[in-house]
C-alpha angles and dihedrals in degrees: 000000000000115000132186115193136188136102135215109301094019130089120256121236120185115217142165123238124199129175109230101176137016101210110060090021103237126180127191114213120198120204093001091152134030122239089249092055092048092050091047093055091049090051091051092052109033098081095044103049121139132170112293116252134201133204114264106237091215103045106018090232124129113258138170116246135185091238092068115052104161127104124236150169131206124232124211121245108267090007091159137344094273093050089048093052090050091049091052090049090053092047091052091048096052095032093233130123116266091242091064088070126088115228117281117271116214110205134187124198117193125192110308095011119127148152110233118223113295143146126257093205123086115243105228089209091067118083093222092059095070094073092049095045090053089065097068109324127262125349103251101182145358130215119199115196116194111221097183142024116250121216094214136354127359096112121159107240134198101195098187092060098031094239125148124187119195117218115250123177113256095012126107143189126218120199135173123228094197135056116243089263091059097254119134115266109219090194089070090082105132144160147174115252119219120284109244100185130009130005128293120214119185138168117215130194126185119206120212135206091241137020108303119244110208 
């Protein structure tokens, strides 16, 4: 399926979308971002990186864990015109309002760094999920945008369906954490395997059921 996105006042980027798996619903997107956009996001993030955190399933607070060893920074919605045009492109792709998206995360993975398999959704059975769910409901989908090529390693993996996606600058993958009926999809388990050679830069955006409250 060929898609061309862009609205009045925002740049247009032509890209190709292909579904690669039904459950979880995963879409590969070629040429989703230009080289200039990728380089710009790296420049926004590289001087502000801090250890990546996760949400504690018991308390709902952000904590550092051994399973996630990258560094990251968060961008604000509409932080600058380039960020805004990327956010509109994502909104057009997923057919959701821009304000349903959390701010972009800019992540860097150096050699040996990884994020072991995990879920992006919040399990309602866990006490720590309540705080996160109050900020816009469940995370419906995730888009990972690769900002750099990686010489070796750094693939995104979906272990329950034996799928591995290599990072390629300008390309992206979109996957859904929920079934179409809103139930959690356990097949959406995913991770980032260790970088073996080079550096991996990626931008991540999570999409919520409702407008996100920062």
